[in-house]
C-alpha positions as CSV (number, residue, x, y, z in Angstrom):
1,M,12.5,-1.5,-2.3
2,N,13.1,-4.9,-1.0
3,S,13.4,-3.4,2.2
4,L,10.0,-1.3,1.9
5,R,8.8,-4.8,1.0
6,Q,9.9,-6.4,3.8
7,L,9.0,-4.0,6.1
8,V,5.1,-4.1,5.0
9,R,5.4,-7.6,5.3
10,E,6.3,-7.1,9.1
11,K,3.6,-4.9,9.3
12,L,1.4,-7.2,7.9
13,A,1.9,-9.9,10.3
14,D,2.2,-8.3,13.4
15,G,-1.1,-6.3,13.1
16,R,0.4,-2.8,12.1
17,L,-1.2,-2.7,8.8
18,P,-4.5,-4.3,8.2
19,H,-5.2,-7.5,5.8
20,D,-8.6,-6.1,4.7
21,S,-9.6,-4.2,1.6
22,I,-10.3,-0.1,1.2
23,P,-13.2,-0.2,-0.5
24,R,-13.0,3.4,-1.2
25,V,-9.6,5.7,-1.4
26,W,-9.2,9.0,-2.1
27,G,-6.1,11.3,-2.7
28,G,-4.4,14.3,-2.9
29,P,-1.1,16.4,-1.9
30,G,0.4,15.4,1.1
31,N,0.6,17.6,3.9
32,G,3.5,16.3,6.0
33,E,1.4,13.1,7.3
34,S,3.4,10.0,8.2
35,C,3.0,6.9,6.0
36,H,1.7,4.0,7.6
37,A,4.0,1.5,5.3
38,C,7.3,3.0,5.5
39,D,6.6,5.5,8.5
40,E,8.4,8.5,6.1
41,V,6.5,12.1,6.2
42,I,4.3,12.2,3.3
43,P,5.7,16.2,2.1
44,Q,3.5,18.4,-0.3
45,A,5.3,17.2,-3.5
46,A,4.0,14.1,-2.7
47,F,0.4,12.2,-3.5
48,I,-1.1,10.5,-0.7
49,I,-3.4,7.7,-0.6
50,D,-6.3,7.9,2.2
51,G,-8.7,5.5,3.0
52,I,-10.7,3.5,5.7
53,S,-10.4,-0.6,5.5
54,A,-13.4,-2.3,5.7
55,S,-12.5,-3.1,9.4
56,G,-12.4,0.7,10.1
57,W,-8.6,1.4,10.2
58,G,-7.5,4.8,9.1
59,I,-4.6,4.4,6.9
60,Q,-2.3,7.1,5.0
61,L,0.5,5.7,2.4
62,H,2.2,6.8,-0.2
63,V,1.3,5.7,-3.6
64,Q,4.6,3.6,-4.0
65,C,3.6,2.2,-0.4
66,F,0.0,1.5,-0.9
67,S,0.9,-0.2,-4.2
68,I,3.2,-2.6,-2.0
69,W,0.8,-3.0,0.7
70,D,-2.0,-3.6,-1.5
71,A,0.1,-6.4,-3.2
72,G,1.5,-7.6,0.2
73,R,-2.2,-8.6,1.2
74,A,-2.3,-11.2,-1.2
75,P,-1.6,-14.8,-0.1
76,D,1.5,-15.3,-2.7
77,F,3.2,-12.0,-2.0
78,R,6.8,-12.5,-1.9
79,L,9.6,-10.0,-2.6
80,R,10.1,-9.4,-6.3
81,S,12.5,-7.3,-8.3
82,D,11.3,-3.7,-9.2
83,D,10.6,-4.7,-12.6
84,E,8.1,-7.9,-11.5
85,A,6.5,-5.5,-8.9
86,T,5.9,-3.1,-11.8
87,R,4.4,-6.0,-14.0
88,G,2.0,-7.2,-11.3
89,D,0.9,-3.9,-10.7
90,E,-0.2,-3.6,-14.2
91,A,-1.8,-6.8,-14.3
92,R,-3.6,-6.0,-11.4
93,R,-4.8,-3.1,-12.3
94,V,-6.0,-4.2,-16.0
95,E,-7.9,-7.3,-14.3
96,G,-9.8,-4.6,-12.0
97,R,-8.3,-6.1,-9.0
98,W,-6.5,-2.9,-7.8
99,M,-8.6,-2.2,-5.0
100,S,-10.2,-6.0,-4.8
101,A,-9.9,-8.0,-1.4
């Protein structure tokens, strides 16, 4: 998990992933797309999150990768344990910040 967080951090830093929000997303079963965060295939058995960022980037991510990317855009992003990451994700959903910039 930490290596995925590190990869997302690197992609955010070098511009391979966008920093801005995705105002609207949609999802469904994967169809062999490549995840923009982890570069792995998103099979039909997995759920894909698709969206277009505020700056026009098209992005496709596994659900878990989307969560890590969304958290990674925050200025206080740090490598956390799986338990801490889950608690943080739940807090963002409850606070209504899940999709906020």
